[in-house]
BARODO-41367 format. One record per residue: chain; residue number from 1; x, y, z of N, C-alpha, C, O in turn. Coordinates in nm, 3 decimals, always signed. Example, Ala and Ser with C-alpha at 12.3 -4.5 7.8 and 13.67 -1.06 7.14 Angstrom:
<rs>
<lumti = A | lumba = 1 | n.u = +1.319 | n.v = -0.569 | n.w = +0.780 | ca.u = +1.230 | ca.v = -0.450 | ca.w = +0.780 | c.u = +1.320 | c.v = -0.330 | c.w = +0.780 | o.u = +1.424 | o.v = -0.332 | o.w = +0.846>
<lumti = A | lumba = 2 | n.u = +1.285 | n.v = -0.225 | n.w = +0.708 | ca.u = +1.367 | ca.v = -0.106 | ca.w = +0.714 | c.u = +1.290 | c.v = +0.003 | c.w = +0.787 | o.u = +1.341 | o.v = +0.114 | o.w = +0.804>
</rs>
This chain:
<rs>
<lumti = A | lumba = 1 | n.u = +12.201 | n.v = +6.441 | n.w = +6.563 | ca.u = +12.182 | ca.v = +6.486 | ca.w = +6.652 | c.u = +12.114 | c.v = +6.646 | c.w = +6.727 | o.u = +12.149 | o.v = +6.762 | o.w = +6.704>
<lumti = A | lumba = 2 | n.u = +12.042 | n.v = +6.611 | n.w = +6.791 | ca.u = +11.935 | ca.v = +6.714 | ca.w = +6.828 | c.u = +12.074 | c.v = +6.881 | c.w = +6.897 | o.u = +12.195 | o.v = +6.877 | o.w = +6.918>
<lumti = A | lumba = 3 | n.u = +11.966 | n.v = +7.009 | n.w = +6.913 | ca.u = +12.055 | ca.v = +7.054 | ca.w = +7.018 | c.u = +11.990 | c.v = +7.036 | c.w = +7.104 | o.u = +11.870 | o.v = +7.013 | o.w = +7.088>
<lumti = A | lumba = 4 | n.u = +12.059 | n.v = +7.042 | n.w = +7.248 | ca.u = +11.955 | ca.v = +7.165 | ca.w = +7.334 | c.u = +12.078 | c.v = +7.202 | c.w = +7.415 | o.u = +12.197 | o.v = +7.184 | o.w = +7.393>
<lumti = A | lumba = 5 | n.u = +11.987 | n.v = +7.285 | n.w = +7.559 | ca.u = +12.058 | ca.v = +7.434 | ca.w = +7.554 | c.u = +11.971 | c.v = +7.358 | c.w = +7.721 | o.u = +11.852 | o.v = +7.339 | o.w = +7.744>
<lumti = A | lumba = 6 | n.u = +12.067 | n.v = +7.337 | n.w = +7.789 | ca.u = +12.142 | ca.v = +7.364 | ca.w = +7.971 | c.u = +12.073 | c.v = +7.489 | c.w = +8.035 | o.u = +12.135 | o.v = +7.594 | o.w = +8.052>
<lumti = A | lumba = 7 | n.u = +11.953 | n.v = +7.475 | n.w = +8.068 | ca.u = +11.939 | ca.v = +7.636 | ca.w = +8.139 | c.u = +11.995 | c.v = +7.637 | c.w = +8.307 | o.u = +12.034 | o.v = +7.556 | o.w = +8.391>
<lumti = A | lumba = 8 | n.u = +11.976 | n.v = +7.752 | n.w = +8.298 | ca.u = +12.093 | ca.v = +7.788 | ca.w = +8.473 | c.u = +11.945 | c.v = +7.799 | c.w = +8.556 | o.u = +11.828 | o.v = +7.834 | o.w = +8.536>
<lumti = A | lumba = 9 | n.u = +12.045 | n.v = +7.737 | n.w = +8.678 | ca.u = +11.898 | ca.v = +7.752 | ca.w = +8.795 | c.u = +11.866 | c.v = +7.895 | c.w = +8.837 | o.u = +11.941 | o.v = +7.992 | o.w = +8.833>
<lumti = A | lumba = 10 | n.u = +11.738 | n.v = +7.887 | n.w = +8.880 | ca.u = +11.696 | ca.v = +8.045 | ca.w = +8.852 | c.u = +11.802 | c.v = +8.144 | c.w = +9.011 | o.u = +11.823 | o.v = +8.265 | o.w = +9.022>
<lumti = A | lumba = 11 | n.u = +11.853 | n.v = +8.011 | n.w = +9.123 | ca.u = +11.956 | ca.v = +8.093 | ca.w = +9.188 | c.u = +12.107 | c.v = +8.166 | c.w = +9.125 | o.u = +12.192 | o.v = +8.241 | o.w = +9.173>
<lumti = A | lumba = 12 | n.u = +12.090 | n.v = +8.114 | n.w = +9.021 | ca.u = +12.279 | ca.v = +8.114 | ca.w = +8.918 | c.u = +12.183 | c.v = +8.285 | c.w = +8.826 | o.u = +12.250 | o.v = +8.384 | o.w = +8.795>
<lumti = A | lumba = 13 | n.u = +12.031 | n.v = +8.279 | n.w = +8.802 | ca.u = +11.972 | ca.v = +8.366 | ca.w = +8.744 | c.u = +11.996 | c.v = +8.471 | c.w = +8.778 | o.u = +12.050 | o.v = +8.552 | o.w = +8.703>
<lumti = A | lumba = 14 | n.u = +11.941 | n.v = +8.518 | n.w = +8.989 | ca.u = +11.938 | ca.v = +8.572 | ca.w = +9.063 | c.u = +12.077 | c.v = +8.643 | c.w = +9.068 | o.u = +12.083 | o.v = +8.765 | o.w = +9.048>
<lumti = A | lumba = 15 | n.u = +12.149 | n.v = +8.595 | n.w = +9.086 | ca.u = +12.285 | ca.v = +8.601 | ca.w = +9.054 | c.u = +12.332 | c.v = +8.728 | c.w = +8.977 | o.u = +12.388 | o.v = +8.832 | o.w = +9.013>
<lumti = A | lumba = 16 | n.u = +12.292 | n.v = +8.683 | n.w = +8.863 | ca.u = +12.373 | ca.v = +8.728 | ca.w = +8.772 | c.u = +12.303 | c.v = +8.877 | c.w = +8.726 | o.u = +12.333 | o.v = +8.970 | o.w = +8.652>
<lumti = A | lumba = 17 | n.u = +12.207 | n.v = +8.845 | n.w = +8.803 | ca.u = +12.083 | ca.v = +8.965 | ca.w = +8.734 | c.u = +12.096 | c.v = +9.072 | c.w = +8.847 | o.u = +12.029 | o.v = +9.173 | o.w = +8.824>
<lumti = A | lumba = 18 | n.u = +12.181 | n.v = +9.075 | n.w = +8.986 | ca.u = +12.162 | ca.v = +9.130 | ca.w = +9.131 | c.u = +12.292 | c.v = +9.184 | c.w = +9.070 | o.u = +12.291 | o.v = +9.299 | o.w = +9.115>
<lumti = A | lumba = 19 | n.u = +12.430 | n.v = +9.170 | n.w = +8.977 | ca.u = +12.520 | ca.v = +9.227 | ca.w = +8.975 | c.u = +12.497 | c.v = +9.367 | c.w = +8.937 | o.u = +12.533 | o.v = +9.480 | o.w = +8.972>
<lumti = A | lumba = 20 | n.u = +12.410 | n.v = +9.301 | n.w = +8.837 | ca.u = +12.323 | ca.v = +9.453 | ca.w = +8.724 | c.u = +12.205 | c.v = +9.528 | c.w = +8.790 | o.u = +12.152 | o.v = +9.620 | o.w = +8.730>
<lumti = A | lumba = 21 | n.u = +12.170 | n.v = +9.495 | n.w = +8.895 | ca.u = +12.083 | ca.v = +9.624 | ca.w = +9.003 | c.u = +12.124 | c.v = +9.752 | c.w = +9.021 | o.u = +12.245 | o.v = +9.770 | o.w = +9.034>
<lumti = A | lumba = 22 | n.u = +12.035 | n.v = +9.864 | n.w = +9.025 | ca.u = +12.056 | ca.v = +9.991 | ca.w = +9.109 | c.u = +12.063 | c.v = +10.073 | c.w = +8.967 | o.u = +12.058 | o.v = +10.054 | o.w = +8.845>
<lumti = A | lumba = 23 | n.u = +12.075 | n.v = +10.164 | n.w = +9.050 | ca.u = +12.078 | ca.v = +10.276 | ca.w = +8.941 | c.u = +12.244 | c.v = +10.341 | c.w = +8.886 | o.u = +12.318 | o.v = +10.401 | o.w = +8.964>
<lumti = A | lumba = 24 | n.u = +12.277 | n.v = +10.316 | n.w = +8.753 | ca.u = +12.392 | ca.v = +10.425 | ca.w = +8.760 | c.u = +12.435 | c.v = +10.518 | c.w = +8.839 | o.u = +12.339 | o.v = +10.575 | o.w = +8.892>
<lumti = A | lumba = 25 | n.u = +12.557 | n.v = +10.571 | n.w = +8.879 | ca.u = +12.581 | ca.v = +10.665 | ca.w = +8.988 | c.u = +12.576 | c.v = +10.771 | c.w = +8.852 | o.u = +12.606 | o.v = +10.744 | o.w = +8.736>
<lumti = A | lumba = 26 | n.u = +12.539 | n.v = +10.873 | n.w = +8.896 | ca.u = +12.541 | ca.v = +11.010 | ca.w = +8.865 | c.u = +12.683 | c.v = +11.118 | c.w = +8.810 | o.u = +12.687 | o.v = +11.217 | o.w = +8.736>
<lumti = A | lumba = 27 | n.u = +12.839 | n.v = +11.004 | n.w = +8.926 | ca.u = +12.932 | ca.v = +11.069 | ca.w = +8.843 | c.u = +13.004 | c.v = +11.048 | c.w = +8.776 | o.u = +13.071 | o.v = +10.946 | o.w = +8.759>
<lumti = A | lumba = 28 | n.u = +13.002 | n.v = +11.204 | n.w = +8.693 | ca.u = +13.100 | ca.v = +11.193 | ca.w = +8.596 | c.u = +13.180 | c.v = +11.315 | c.w = +8.634 | o.u = +13.164 | o.v = +11.395 | o.w = +8.727>
<lumti = A | lumba = 29 | n.u = +13.313 | n.v = +11.307 | n.w = +8.490 | ca.u = +13.386 | ca.v = +11.426 | ca.w = +8.531 | c.u = +13.356 | c.v = +11.612 | c.w = +8.501 | o.u = +13.441 | o.v = +11.689 | o.w = +8.457>
<lumti = A | lumba = 30 | n.u = +13.262 | n.v = +11.635 | n.w = +8.526 | ca.u = +13.193 | ca.v = +11.704 | ca.w = +8.550 | c.u = +13.092 | c.v = +11.720 | c.w = +8.708 | o.u = +13.039 | o.v = +11.822 | o.w = +8.752>
<lumti = A | lumba = 31 | n.u = +13.091 | n.v = +11.635 | n.w = +8.743 | ca.u = +13.081 | ca.v = +11.694 | ca.w = +8.910 | c.u = +13.193 | c.v = +11.690 | c.w = +8.917 | o.u = +13.253 | o.v = +11.798 | o.w = +8.922>
<lumti = A | lumba = 32 | n.u = +13.278 | n.v = +11.550 | n.w = +8.921 | ca.u = +13.422 | ca.v = +11.594 | ca.w = +8.988 | c.u = +13.444 | c.v = +11.751 | c.w = +9.011 | o.u = +13.474 | o.v = +11.818 | o.w = +9.110>
<lumti = A | lumba = 33 | n.u = +13.421 | n.v = +11.775 | n.w = +8.902 | ca.u = +13.494 | ca.v = +11.948 | ca.w = +8.796 | c.u = +13.426 | c.v = +12.036 | c.w = +8.903 | o.u = +13.502 | o.v = +12.109 | o.w = +8.967>
<lumti = A | lumba = 34 | n.u = +13.312 | n.v = +12.042 | n.w = +8.930 | ca.u = +13.219 | ca.v = +12.125 | ca.w = +9.025 | c.u = +13.272 | c.v = +12.068 | c.w = +9.139 | o.u = +13.372 | o.v = +12.131 | o.w = +9.174>
<lumti = A | lumba = 35 | n.u = +13.232 | n.v = +11.927 | n.w = +9.250 | ca.u = +13.369 | ca.v = +11.941 | ca.w = +9.327 | c.u = +13.480 | c.v = +11.988 | c.w = +9.416 | o.u = +13.490 | o.v = +12.047 | o.w = +9.524>
<lumti = A | lumba = 36 | n.u = +13.566 | n.v = +11.933 | n.w = +9.321 | ca.u = +13.734 | ca.v = +12.002 | ca.w = +9.347 | c.u = +13.697 | c.v = +12.179 | c.w = +9.342 | o.u = +13.744 | o.v = +12.243 | o.w = +9.436>
<lumti = A | lumba = 37 | n.u = +13.654 | n.v = +12.221 | n.w = +9.287 | ca.u = +13.590 | ca.v = +12.399 | ca.w = +9.219 | c.u = +13.566 | c.v = +12.464 | c.w = +9.367 | o.u = +13.616 | o.v = +12.549 | o.w = +9.442>
<lumti = A | lumba = 38 | n.u = +13.445 | n.v = +12.358 | n.w = +9.363 | ca.u = +13.395 | ca.v = +12.428 | ca.w = +9.530 | c.u = +13.506 | c.v = +12.424 | c.w = +9.587 | o.u = +13.582 | o.v = +12.520 | o.w = +9.571>
<lumti = A | lumba = 39 | n.u = +13.549 | n.v = +12.309 | n.w = +9.671 | ca.u = +13.679 | ca.v = +12.297 | ca.w = +9.766 | c.u = +13.783 | c.v = +12.402 | c.w = +9.728 | o.u = +13.813 | o.v = +12.486 | o.w = +9.813>
<lumti = A | lumba = 40 | n.u = +13.824 | n.v = +12.403 | n.w = +9.640 | ca.u = +13.939 | ca.v = +12.526 | ca.w = +9.660 | c.u = +13.891 | c.v = +12.676 | c.w = +9.675 | o.u = +13.946 | o.v = +12.768 | o.w = +9.734>
<lumti = A | lumba = 41 | n.u = +13.739 | n.v = +12.673 | n.w = +9.584 | ca.u = +13.696 | ca.v = +12.766 | ca.w = +9.663 | c.u = +13.629 | c.v = +12.813 | c.w = +9.837 | o.u = +13.566 | o.v = +12.899 | o.w = +9.898>
<lumti = A | lumba = 42 | n.u = +13.707 | n.v = +12.673 | n.w = +9.852 | ca.u = +13.674 | ca.v = +12.705 | ca.w = +10.059 | c.u = +13.557 | c.v = +12.615 | c.w = +10.075 | o.u = +13.539 | o.v = +12.591 | o.w = +10.194>
<lumti = A | lumba = 43 | n.u = +13.500 | n.v = +12.576 | n.w = +10.023 | ca.u = +13.377 | ca.v = +12.507 | ca.w = +10.036 | c.u = +13.415 | c.v = +12.380 | c.w = +10.097 | o.u = +13.495 | o.v = +12.309 | o.w = +10.035>
<lumti = A | lumba = 44 | n.u = +13.351 | n.v = +12.327 | n.w = +10.254 | ca.u = +13.424 | ca.v = +12.223 | ca.w = +10.269 | c.u = +13.371 | c.v = +12.099 | c.w = +10.118 | o.u = +13.327 | o.v = +12.130 | o.w = +10.007>
<lumti = A | lumba = 45 | n.u = +13.402 | n.v = +11.946 | n.w = +10.185 | ca.u = +13.341 | ca.v = +11.845 | ca.w = +10.109 | c.u = +13.161 | c.v = +11.798 | c.w = +10.097 | o.u = +13.109 | o.v = +11.729 | o.w = +10.010>
<lumti = A | lumba = 46 | n.u = +13.083 | n.v = +11.878 | n.w = +10.244 | ca.u = +12.923 | ca.v = +11.821 | ca.w = +10.237 | c.u = +12.888 | c.v = +11.960 | c.w = +10.106 | o.u = +12.842 | o.v = +11.963 | o.w = +9.992>
<lumti = A | lumba = 47 | n.u = +12.927 | n.v = +12.032 | n.w = +10.178 | ca.u = +12.905 | ca.v = +12.218 | ca.w = +10.125 | c.u = +12.960 | c.v = +12.172 | c.w = +9.909 | o.u = +12.894 | o.v = +12.167 | o.w = +9.806>
<lumti = A | lumba = 48 | n.u = +13.046 | n.v = +12.159 | n.w = +9.929 | ca.u = +13.094 | ca.v = +12.114 | ca.w = +9.794 | c.u = +12.968 | c.v = +12.002 | c.w = +9.723 | o.u = +12.916 | o.v = +12.031 | o.w = +9.616>
<lumti = A | lumba = 49 | n.u = +12.941 | n.v = +11.913 | n.w = +9.778 | ca.u = +12.830 | ca.v = +11.817 | ca.w = +9.728 | c.u = +12.686 | c.v = +11.901 | c.w = +9.682 | o.u = +12.638 | o.v = +11.908 | o.w = +9.569>
<lumti = A | lumba = 50 | n.u = +12.644 | n.v = +11.951 | n.w = +9.787 | ca.u = +12.519 | ca.v = +12.057 | ca.w = +9.795 | c.u = +12.522 | c.v = +12.159 | c.w = +9.638 | o.u = +12.437 | o.v = +12.189 | o.w = +9.555>
<lumti = A | lumba = 51 | n.u = +12.672 | n.v = +12.188 | n.w = +9.654 | ca.u = +12.666 | ca.v = +12.283 | ca.w = +9.520 | c.u = +12.690 | c.v = +12.204 | c.w = +9.406 | o.u = +12.710 | o.v = +12.248 | o.w = +9.292>
<lumti = A | lumba = 52 | n.u = +12.689 | n.v = +12.113 | n.w = +9.433 | ca.u = +12.717 | ca.v = +12.046 | ca.w = +9.271 | c.u = +12.566 | c.v = +11.933 | c.w = +9.219 | o.u = +12.547 | o.v = +11.868 | o.w = +9.116>
<lumti = A | lumba = 53 | n.u = +12.478 | n.v = +11.952 | n.w = +9.354 | ca.u = +12.380 | ca.v = +11.947 | ca.w = +9.383 | c.u = +12.382 | c.v = +11.753 | c.w = +9.398 | o.u = +12.333 | o.v = +11.701 | o.w = +9.298>
<lumti = A | lumba = 54 | n.u = +12.409 | n.v = +11.700 | n.w = +9.456 | ca.u = +12.438 | ca.v = +11.551 | ca.w = +9.507 | c.u = +12.421 | c.v = +11.572 | c.w = +9.669 | o.u = +12.450 | o.v = +11.674 | o.w = +9.731>
<lumti = A | lumba = 55 | n.u = +12.355 | n.v = +11.422 | n.w = +9.731 | ca.u = +12.373 | ca.v = +11.483 | ca.w = +9.840 | c.u = +12.545 | c.v = +11.434 | c.w = +9.923 | o.u = +12.614 | o.v = +11.347 | o.w = +9.869>
<lumti = A | lumba = 56 | n.u = +12.597 | n.v = +11.511 | n.w = +10.066 | ca.u = +12.622 | ca.v = +11.439 | ca.w = +10.120 | c.u = +12.698 | c.v = +11.328 | c.w = +10.141 | o.u = +12.817 | o.v = +11.301 | o.w = +10.126>
<lumti = A | lumba = 57 | n.u = +12.581 | n.v = +11.259 | n.w = +10.186 | ca.u = +12.632 | ca.v = +11.156 | ca.w = +10.194 | c.u = +12.715 | c.v = +11.031 | c.w = +10.119 | o.u = +12.793 | o.v = +10.943 | o.w = +10.154>
<lumti = A | lumba = 58 | n.u = +12.614 | n.v = +11.104 | n.w = +9.920 | ca.u = +12.655 | ca.v = +11.033 | ca.w = +9.867 | c.u = +12.781 | c.v = +11.100 | c.w = +9.847 | o.u = +12.851 | o.v = +11.023 | o.w = +9.781>
<lumti = A | lumba = 59 | n.u = +12.816 | n.v = +11.160 | n.w = +9.861 | ca.u = +12.971 | ca.v = +11.189 | ca.w = +9.859 | c.u = +13.058 | c.v = +11.136 | c.w = +9.930 | o.u = +13.171 | o.v = +11.093 | o.w = +9.906>
<lumti = A | lumba = 60 | n.u = +12.979 | n.v = +11.146 | n.w = +10.045 | ca.u = +13.148 | ca.v = +11.033 | ca.w = +10.165 | c.u = +13.100 | c.v = +10.899 | c.w = +10.055 | o.u = +13.187 | o.v = +10.834 | o.w = +9.996>
<lumti = A | lumba = 61 | n.u = +12.981 | n.v = +10.875 | n.w = +10.043 | ca.u = +13.017 | ca.v = +10.701 | ca.w = +9.983 | c.u = +13.115 | c.v = +10.664 | c.w = +9.840 | o.u = +13.181 | o.v = +10.562 | o.w = +9.817>
<lumti = A | lumba = 62 | n.u = +13.097 | n.v = +10.778 | n.w = +9.763 | ca.u = +13.174 | ca.v = +10.756 | ca.w = +9.659 | c.u = +13.317 | c.v = +10.794 | c.w = +9.696 | o.u = +13.417 | o.v = +10.743 | o.w = +9.647>
<lumti = A | lumba = 63 | n.u = +13.314 | n.v = +10.902 | n.w = +9.801 | ca.u = +13.448 | ca.v = +10.871 | ca.w = +9.825 | c.u = +13.583 | c.v = +10.810 | c.w = +9.920 | o.u = +13.704 | o.v = +10.825 | o.w = +9.938>
<lumti = A | lumba = 64 | n.u = +13.418 | n.v = +10.699 | n.w = +9.984 | ca.u = +13.462 | ca.v = +10.551 | ca.w = +10.073 | c.u = +13.462 | c.v = +10.457 | c.w = +9.957 | o.u = +13.551 | o.v = +10.372 | o.w = +9.962>
<lumti = A | lumba = 65 | n.u = +13.385 | n.v = +10.452 | n.w = +9.859 | ca.u = +13.444 | ca.v = +10.329 | ca.w = +9.750 | c.u = +13.610 | c.v = +10.380 | c.w = +9.683 | o.u = +13.688 | o.v = +10.287 | o.w = +9.660>
<lumti = A | lumba = 66 | n.u = +13.651 | n.v = +10.508 | n.w = +9.656 | ca.u = +13.708 | ca.v = +10.531 | ca.w = +9.566 | c.u = +13.882 | c.v = +10.520 | c.w = +9.656 | o.u = +13.993 | o.v = +10.500 | o.w = +9.609>
<lumti = A | lumba = 67 | n.u = +13.833 | n.v = +10.546 | n.w = +9.810 | ca.u = +13.956 | ca.v = +10.512 | ca.w = +9.848 | c.u = +13.976 | c.v = +10.338 | c.w = +9.870 | o.u = +14.093 | o.v = +10.301 | o.w = +9.879>
<lumti = A | lumba = 68 | n.u = +13.902 | n.v = +10.266 | n.w = +9.876 | ca.u = +13.936 | ca.v = +10.124 | ca.w = +9.844 | c.u = +13.976 | c.v = +10.062 | c.w = +9.697 | o.u = +14.008 | o.v = +9.949 | o.w = +9.662>
<lumti = A | lumba = 69 | n.u = +13.961 | n.v = +10.180 | n.w = +9.631 | ca.u = +13.980 | ca.v = +10.098 | ca.w = +9.459 | c.u = +14.119 | c.v = +10.176 | c.w = +9.403 | o.u = +14.183 | o.v = +10.276 | o.w = +9.435>
<lumti = A | lumba = 70 | n.u = +14.127 | n.v = +10.075 | n.w = +9.305 | ca.u = +14.294 | ca.v = +10.171 | ca.w = +9.245 | c.u = +14.279 | c.v = +10.179 | c.w = +9.155 | o.u = +14.378 | o.v = +10.217 | o.w = +9.092>
<lumti = A | lumba = 71 | n.u = +14.183 | n.v = +10.161 | n.w = +9.092 | ca.u = +14.158 | ca.v = +10.278 | ca.w = +8.926 | c.u = +13.994 | c.v = +10.276 | c.w = +8.965 | o.u = +13.930 | o.v = +10.211 | o.w = +9.047>
<lumti = A | lumba = 72 | n.u = +13.945 | n.v = +10.416 | n.w = +8.832 | ca.u = +13.768 | ca.v = +10.420 | ca.w = +8.755 | c.u = +13.769 | c.v = +10.553 | c.w = +8.805 | o.u = +13.857 | o.v = +10.620 | o.w = +8.859>
<lumti = A | lumba = 73 | n.u = +13.651 | n.v = +10.574 | n.w = +8.773 | ca.u = +13.585 | ca.v = +10.720 | ca.w = +8.818 | c.u = +13.594 | c.v = +10.762 | c.w = +8.986 | o.u = +13.601 | o.v = +10.881 | o.w = +9.015>
<lumti = A | lumba = 74 | n.u = +13.594 | n.v = +10.683 | n.w = +9.068 | ca.u = +13.590 | ca.v = +10.694 | ca.w = +9.186 | c.u = +13.693 | c.v = +10.664 | c.w = +9.235 | o.u = +13.683 | o.v = +10.670 | o.w = +9.357>
<lumti = A | lumba = 75 | n.u = +13.800 | n.v = +10.631 | n.w = +9.200 | ca.u = +13.936 | ca.v = +10.658 | ca.w = +9.296 | c.u = +13.980 | c.v = +10.809 | c.w = +9.226 | o.u = +14.011 | o.v = +10.904 | o.w = +9.298>
<lumti = A | lumba = 76 | n.u = +13.979 | n.v = +10.820 | n.w = +9.056 | ca.u = +13.945 | ca.v = +10.969 | ca.w = +9.032 | c.u = +13.907 | c.v = +11.112 | c.w = +9.123 | o.u = +13.954 | o.v = +11.226 | o.w = +9.125>
<lumti = A | lumba = 77 | n.u = +13.784 | n.v = +11.035 | n.w = +9.207 | ca.u = +13.705 | ca.v = +11.118 | ca.w = +9.264 | c.u = +13.768 | c.v = +11.128 | c.w = +9.375 | o.u = +13.793 | o.v = +11.248 | o.w = +9.386>
<lumti = A | lumba = 78 | n.u = +13.812 | n.v = +11.068 | n.w = +9.471 | ca.u = +13.893 | ca.v = +11.049 | ca.w = +9.558 | c.u = +13.997 | c.v = +11.107 | c.w = +9.602 | o.u = +14.019 | o.v = +11.153 | o.w = +9.714>
<lumti = A | lumba = 79 | n.u = +14.113 | n.v = +11.102 | n.w = +9.433 | ca.u = +14.231 | ca.v = +11.136 | ca.w = +9.447 | c.u = +14.227 | c.v = +11.306 | c.w = +9.392 | o.u = +14.319 | o.v = +11.386 | o.w = +9.411>
<lumti = A | lumba = 80 | n.u = +14.116 | n.v = +11.331 | n.w = +9.331 | ca.u = +14.116 | ca.v = +11.458 | ca.w = +9.327 | c.u = +14.062 | c.v = +11.562 | c.w = +9.418 | o.u = +14.110 | o.v = +11.675 | o.w = +9.428>
<lumti = A | lumba = 81 | n.u = +13.947 | n.v = +11.513 | n.w = +9.490 | ca.u = +13.930 | ca.v = +11.553 | ca.w = +9.621 | c.u = +14.047 | c.v = +11.571 | c.w = +9.742 | o.u = +14.039 | o.v = +11.663 | o.w = +9.824>
<lumti = A | lumba = 82 | n.u = +14.145 | n.v = +11.486 | n.w = +9.743 | ca.u = +14.178 | ca.v = +11.484 | ca.w = +9.833 | c.u = +14.300 | c.v = +11.576 | c.w = +9.795 | o.u = +14.370 | o.v = +11.614 | o.w = +9.888>
<lumti = A | lumba = 83 | n.u = +14.328 | n.v = +11.610 | n.w = +9.682 | ca.u = +14.471 | ca.v = +11.687 | ca.w = +9.655 | c.u = +14.405 | c.v = +11.793 | c.w = +9.630 | o.u = +14.488 | o.v = +11.873 | o.w = +9.585>
<lumti = A | lumba = 84 | n.u = +14.296 | n.v = +11.846 | n.w = +9.633 | ca.u = +14.202 | ca.v = +12.025 | ca.w = +9.650 | c.u = +14.246 | c.v = +12.001 | c.w = +9.774 | o.u = +14.343 | o.v = +12.071 | o.w = +9.802>
<lumti = A | lumba = 85 | n.u = +14.200 | n.v = +11.901 | n.w = +9.889 | ca.u = +14.194 | ca.v = +11.941 | ca.w = +9.995 | c.u = +14.315 | c.v = +11.986 | c.w = +10.125 | o.u = +14.298 | o.v = +12.034 | o.w = +10.237>
<lumti = A | lumba = 86 | n.u = +14.469 | n.v = +11.937 | n.w = +10.029 | ca.u = +14.622 | ca.v = +11.953 | ca.w = +10.058 | c.u = +14.601 | c.v = +12.097 | c.w = +9.983 | o.u = +14.616 | o.v = +12.194 | o.w = +10.057>
<lumti = A | lumba = 87 | n.u = +14.557 | n.v = +12.133 | n.w = +9.807 | ca.u = +14.663 | ca.v = +12.263 | ca.w = +9.804 | c.u = +14.503 | c.v = +12.390 | c.w = +9.856 | o.u = +14.543 | o.v = +12.506 | o.w = +9.850>
<lumti = A | lumba = 88 | n.u = +14.398 | n.v = +12.383 | n.w = +9.887 | ca.u = +14.321 | ca.v = +12.454 | ca.w = +9.947 | c.u = +14.412 | c.v = +12.542 | c.w = +10.053 | o.u = +14.457 | o.v = +12.641 | o.w = +9.996>
<lumti = A | lumba = 89 | n.u = +14.439 | n.v = +12.537 | n.w = +10.150 | ca.u = +14.525 | ca.v = +12.625 | ca.w = +10.260 | c.u = +14.644 | c.v = +12.670 | c.w = +10.170 | o.u = +14.658 | o.v = +12.789 | o.w = +10.195>
<lumti = A | lumba = 90 | n.u = +14.766 | n.v = +12.621 | n.w = +10.047 | ca.u = +14.872 | ca.v = +12.668 | ca.w = +9.981 | c.u = +14.757 | c.v = +12.818 | c.w = +9.881 | o.u = +14.817 | o.v = +12.923 | o.w = +9.857>
<lumti = A | lumba = 91 | n.u = +14.664 | n.v = +12.810 | n.w = +9.853 | ca.u = +14.620 | ca.v = +12.914 | ca.w = +9.807 | c.u = +14.536 | c.v = +12.938 | c.w = +9.846 | o.u = +14.437 | o.v = +12.911 | o.w = +9.778>
<lumti = A | lumba = 92 | n.u = +14.513 | n.v = +13.015 | n.w = +9.999 | ca.u = +14.439 | ca.v = +13.067 | ca.w = +10.132 | c.u = +14.608 | c.v = +13.129 | c.w = +10.155 | o.u = +14.648 | o.v = +13.245 | o.w = +10.157>
<lumti = A | lumba = 93 | n.u = +14.656 | n.v = +13.045 | n.w = +10.164 | ca.u = +14.810 | ca.v = +13.152 | ca.w = +10.168 | c.u = +14.856 | c.v = +13.256 | c.w = +10.089 | o.u = +14.895 | o.v = +13.362 | o.w = +10.136>
<lumti = A | lumba = 94 | n.u = +14.852 | n.v = +13.225 | n.w = +9.959 | ca.u = +14.918 | ca.v = +13.223 | ca.w = +9.863 | c.u = +14.785 | c.v = +13.420 | c.w = +9.850 | o.u = +14.860 | o.v = +13.512 | o.w = +9.882>
<lumti = A | lumba = 95 | n.u = +14.699 | n.v = +13.455 | n.w = +9.831 | ca.u = +14.566 | ca.v = +13.491 | ca.w = +9.838 | c.u = +14.664 | c.v = +13.643 | c.w = +9.978 | o.u = +14.714 | o.v = +13.753 | o.w = +9.953>
<lumti = A | lumba = 96 | n.u = +14.648 | n.v = +13.569 | n.w = +10.110 | ca.u = +14.706 | ca.v = +13.693 | ca.w = +10.180 | c.u = +14.871 | c.v = +13.714 | c.w = +10.186 | o.u = +14.902 | o.v = +13.821 | o.w = +10.239>
<lumti = A | lumba = 97 | n.u = +14.957 | n.v = +13.651 | n.w = +10.152 | ca.u = +15.053 | ca.v = +13.708 | ca.w = +10.088 | c.u = +15.062 | c.v = +13.773 | c.w = +10.011 | o.u = +15.159 | o.v = +13.849 | o.w = +10.001>
<lumti = A | lumba = 98 | n.u = +14.944 | n.v = +13.769 | n.w = +9.909 | ca.u = +14.956 | ca.v = +13.895 | ca.w = +9.805 | c.u = +14.927 | c.v = +14.016 | c.w = +9.806 | o.u = +14.950 | o.v = +14.086 | o.w = +9.708>
</rs>
């Protein structure tokens, strides 16, 4: 008995390749930290993106991905930005009241 291999159709090969296409996201814990710190310092999300050296449109896309997912780095970003936006008015109040 000889060995034989079953080759995949070109379409199946294309589907497998298409899952791995594109450049990996630049998003990491350091970028999340910079975005959150900027928001807590009073920057808007768009300004925080620019200060973190990413495009505001990229940040919006990452936040949309995070909003629709249940875990992962994009969800961590979404949760952190949401918390920072909720925390900022409290920080301002504490600074003014002090």
